[in-house]
C-alpha positions in Angstrom: 60.5 28.0 -95.5 58.5 30.9 -94.0 55.3 29.3 -95.2 56.2 26.0 -93.5 57.0 27.8 -90.2 53.7 29.7 -90.3 51.9 26.4 -91.0 53.6 24.7 -88.1 52.8 27.6 -85.7 49.2 27.6 -86.8 48.8 23.9 -86.3 50.5 24.0 -82.9 48.3 26.9 -81.9 45.1 25.1 -83.0 46.3 21.9 -81.2 47.0 23.9 -78.0 43.5 25.5 -78.2 41.9 22.1 -78.7 43.7 20.7 -75.7 42.6 23.6 -73.5 39.0 23.1 -74.7 39.2 19.4 -73.9 40.7 20.0 -70.5 38.0 22.5 -69.5 35.1 20.6 -71.0 32.5 19.6 -68.4 30.3 16.5 -68.5 26.7 16.9 -69.8 24.1 18.2 -67.3 22.3 15.3 -65.7 18.5 15.6 -66.2 16.0 14.5 -63.6 14.8 10.9 -64.2 11.3 11.8 -65.2 9.0 14.8 -65.6 5.2 14.3 -65.5 4.4 16.8 -68.2 0.8 17.3 -67.1 2.1 18.4 -63.6 4.8 20.5 -65.1 2.6 22.6 -67.4 1.4 26.0 -66.3 2.9 29.1 -65.0 6.5 29.4 -63.7 7.9 32.6 -62.3 11.6 33.2 -63.1 13.3 33.8 -59.7 16.8 34.1 -61.1 18.8 33.4 -64.2 22.0 33.6 -66.1 19.9 35.4 -68.7 19.9 35.4 -72.5 20.2 38.7 -74.3 16.4 39.0 -74.4 16.1 38.6 -70.6 18.9 40.8 -69.3 16.7 43.6 -68.0 13.4 41.9 -67.4 10.9 42.5 -64.6 8.1 40.1 -63.7 9.3 37.4 -66.1 7.0 34.4 -66.3 7.2 31.3 -68.5 4.0 29.4 -69.2 3.7 26.0 -70.8 0.8 24.1 -72.3 0.9 20.5 -73.6 -0.6 20.3 -77.1 -2.5 17.3 -78.6 0.5 16.4 -80.9 2.8 16.2 -77.8 4.6 19.5 -78.5 4.7 22.1 -75.8 3.4 25.6 -76.3 5.5 28.2 -74.4 4.9 31.8 -73.7 7.5 34.0 -72.1 6.2 37.3 -70.8 8.1 40.1 -69.2 8.5 43.9 -68.8 11.8 45.3 -70.0 13.5 47.8 -67.8 10.9 48.3 -65.0 7.6 47.2 -63.5 5.8 50.0 -65.3 7.2 49.1 -68.7 4.9 47.7 -71.4 4.3 43.9 -71.3 6.2 41.9 -74.0 5.9 38.3 -75.0 7.9 35.7 -76.8 6.1 32.6 -78.1 7.9 29.3 -78.9 7.3 25.6 -79.3 9.1 22.9 -77.5 9.5 19.2 -78.4 10.4 16.5 -75.9 13.6 14.6 -76.8 12.8 10.9 -77.1 13.9 8.5 -74.3 14.7 11.3 -71.8 11.8 10.8 -69.4 10.4 14.1 -70.7 13.3 15.9 -69.0 15.0 17.2 -72.1 13.4 19.4 -74.7 14.3 21.3 -77.8 12.8 24.8 -77.7 12.2 26.2 -81.2 12.5 29.9 -81.0 11.6 31.7 -84.2 11.9 29.4 -87.2 15.7 28.9 -87.3 16.8 28.6 -83.6 16.6 25.4 -81.6 17.7 25.6 -77.9 18.5 22.9 -75.4 16.3 22.7 -72.3 17.2 20.3 -69.5 15.1 19.9 -66.4 18.2 19.5 -64.2 16.4 19.6 -60.8 12.7 19.5 -59.8 11.3 19.9 -56.4 9.2 16.8 -55.3 5.9 18.7 -55.5 6.8 20.6 -58.7 7.0 23.8 -56.8 10.6 24.8 -58.0 12.7 23.9 -61.0 16.2 24.5 -62.4 16.4 24.5 -66.2 20.0 24.2 -67.5 22.0 23.7 -70.7 25.2 21.6 -71.3 27.0 24.7 -72.5 26.4 26.3 -69.0 25.8 29.6 -70.7 22.2 30.1 -69.4 20.3 28.7 -66.5 16.9 29.5 -65.0 15.6 29.1 -61.4 11.9 29.1 -61.5 9.0 28.6 -59.0 5.2 28.4 -59.0 5.2 31.5 -56.8 6.9 34.9 -57.6 9.0 34.7 -54.4 10.7 31.9 -52.5 12.4 31.7 -49.2 16.1 32.7 -48.8 16.8 29.1 -47.7 15.2 27.6 -50.9 17.0 30.2 -53.1 20.4 29.4 -51.5 19.8 25.7 -52.0 19.0 26.3 -55.7 22.1 28.4 -56.2 24.2 25.7 -54.5 22.8 23.1 -56.9 23.5 25.4 -59.9 27.1 25.8 -58.7 27.5 22.0 -58.3 26.4 21.7 -62.0 29.5 23.7 -62.9 28.0 27.2 -63.5 29.6 30.4 -62.5 26.9 31.6 -60.1 28.4 35.1 -59.9 26.6 35.6 -63.3 23.2 34.8 -61.8 20.7 37.8 -61.8 17.7 37.8 -59.5 14.6 38.6 -61.4 12.6 41.4 -60.0 9.0 40.2 -59.3 6.2 42.4 -58.0 2.7 41.0 -57.8 -0.1 41.7 -58.3 0.8 43.7 -61.4 -0.6 47.2 -61.9 -4.0 47.3 -63.5 -4.2 47.6 -67.2 -4.4 45.2 -70.2 -4.4 41.6 -69.0 -1.3 39.7 -70.0 -1.6 37.1 -72.8 -1.6 33.5 -71.8 -0.6 30.2 -73.5 -3.8 30.1 -75.5 -2.1 32.4 -77.9 0.5 29.8 -78.9 -1.5 28.7 -81.9 
């Protein structure tokens, strides 16, 4: 009898949890209709993000993309952890474009075991600013071709992120100071392979 009651309570609890998850589930992030990969490639400065664990205390974060002959995308994320004078760090990964998405959805292969969703959710007409999002709404990146953008442009990007269903109170502005101090030159996307 006790076993039956425990089973009923467990089933009811699981059912209630599933209902809560369904009620709070949000629709998938809508990607832009098309991304011209040749225009998209190059250097993007991270203006703000709901960061991953790797990015939480980054200074001068920059993401660089290069299109490979096989259609994959070489990515290089470079940053300084904890301050502008900290040593330069890099993370290399490879992305593949998801078929039939207009090049707006990618799978980023980080290390050998981790595949992350990458959705180009908004892109300025002249490819000057971009919002990269995920359906899980756990991370988001606001990036630009320049290390700084106007307050107006930043506010507009934050409003777009909020409209996608993100908690914008979790956004962290990325400290950017350029030019960087003299010293060893940062690596670039040539190091992807």
